[in-house]
C-alpha positions as CSV (number, residue, x, y, z in Angstrom):
1,M,96.0,114.4,109.4
2,I,95.1,117.0,112.0
3,A,94.2,115.3,115.3
4,T,91.2,117.0,116.9
5,N,90.6,114.5,119.5
6,T,92.7,112.1,121.7
7,P,91.7,108.7,123.2
8,A,91.5,110.4,126.6
9,T,88.8,112.8,125.4
10,L,86.7,110.4,123.3
11,P,83.6,108.5,124.6
12,H,84.0,104.7,124.5
13,G,82.4,102.4,121.8
14,D,80.9,104.8,119.2
15,W,82.7,106.1,116.1
16,Q,84.2,109.5,116.9
17,H,85.7,112.2,114.5
18,L,89.5,112.2,114.9
19,G,90.3,114.7,112.1
20,S,90.5,114.9,108.4
21,V,92.9,113.7,105.7
22,T,93.3,115.7,102.4
23,I,93.8,113.5,99.4
24,D,95.3,115.0,96.1
25,T,96.3,111.7,94.4
26,A,93.0,109.7,94.6
27,R,94.9,107.3,96.9
28,L,95.4,106.9,100.7
29,L,98.6,105.5,102.1
30,L,98.4,104.0,105.6
31,L,102.0,104.0,106.9
32,D,104.0,104.1,110.1
33,P,105.7,107.5,110.2
34,V,109.1,105.9,110.8
35,H,108.9,104.7,107.2
36,Q,108.0,108.1,105.7
37,G,110.2,108.7,102.7
38,R,111.1,105.1,102.2
39,V,108.0,104.1,100.2
40,D,108.0,104.2,96.3
41,A,105.6,107.0,95.4
42,G,104.7,105.0,92.2
43,A,103.7,101.8,94.0
44,E,100.5,100.0,93.1
45,D,97.5,99.9,95.4
46,G,97.6,97.1,98.0
47,Q,100.4,95.9,100.3
48,I,103.6,97.7,99.8
49,A,107.1,96.4,100.8
50,I,109.2,98.7,102.7
51,P,113.0,98.4,102.1
52,G,114.4,95.8,104.6
53,G,111.7,93.2,103.9
54,D,108.8,94.3,106.0
55,F,105.3,94.8,104.6
56,S,104.6,98.0,106.5
57,A,102.3,100.0,104.3
58,V,98.9,99.6,102.5
59,Q,97.7,101.9,99.7
60,V,94.1,102.1,98.6
61,P,92.2,104.1,96.0
62,T,89.7,106.6,97.4
63,G,86.8,105.4,95.2
64,I,86.1,108.6,93.2
65,G,89.0,111.0,93.6
66,D,90.6,113.8,95.5
67,G,89.1,115.6,98.5
68,R,89.1,115.9,102.2
69,Y,87.7,112.9,104.1
70,R,86.8,112.4,107.8
71,V,88.9,110.0,109.8
72,E,86.9,108.3,112.6
73,G,88.0,106.1,115.5
74,R,86.4,103.8,117.9
75,V,87.8,103.9,121.5
76,I,87.7,101.0,123.9
77,E,88.9,100.4,127.5
78,S,91.6,97.7,127.3
79,P,92.3,95.8,130.6
80,I,95.9,95.8,129.7
81,F,96.6,99.1,128.0
82,G,93.8,101.3,129.3
83,Q,91.8,103.7,126.9
84,R,92.9,103.1,123.3
85,I,91.8,103.6,119.8
86,A,90.7,100.1,118.7
87,E,90.1,100.8,115.1
88,I,89.9,103.6,112.5
89,R,88.0,104.3,109.3
90,V,88.0,106.6,106.4
91,R,84.8,106.5,104.3
92,F,85.2,107.7,100.7
93,L,81.7,106.8,99.5
94,N,78.5,106.2,101.5
95,E,76.3,103.1,101.2
96,F,74.7,104.6,98.2
97,G,77.8,105.2,96.3
98,D,77.8,109.0,96.9
99,W,81.2,110.8,97.3
100,L,81.9,111.8,100.9
101,G,84.8,114.1,100.1
102,A,84.8,117.9,100.7
103,D,86.7,120.7,99.3
104,E,86.6,122.8,102.5
105,P,87.9,121.8,106.0
106,G,85.1,120.3,108.0
107,G,82.9,120.0,105.0
108,S,83.0,116.2,104.7
109,Q,80.2,114.1,106.1
């Protein structure tokens, strides 16, 4: 993913564009970078065990297939940690079931 914004530059509360992720396998893997290269590429969708006993990755299907998808985040002001991204989302299909992927950078909705 190419980060285009950081928490310090994002307004609070609303969903903001963070960047895009390109999918070529019709799946998205959510993973801590420290475990990169330690995940079985043939793993089934769902929770994935990382060698060492931790469940540290989740793999999901993209709905329809390959493409470039927007990654959005919602920023909050934490009384303990300051300004932080509270949650992220990647929408593969809209509420009508239409594909939201794009073949060109910046083209996804």
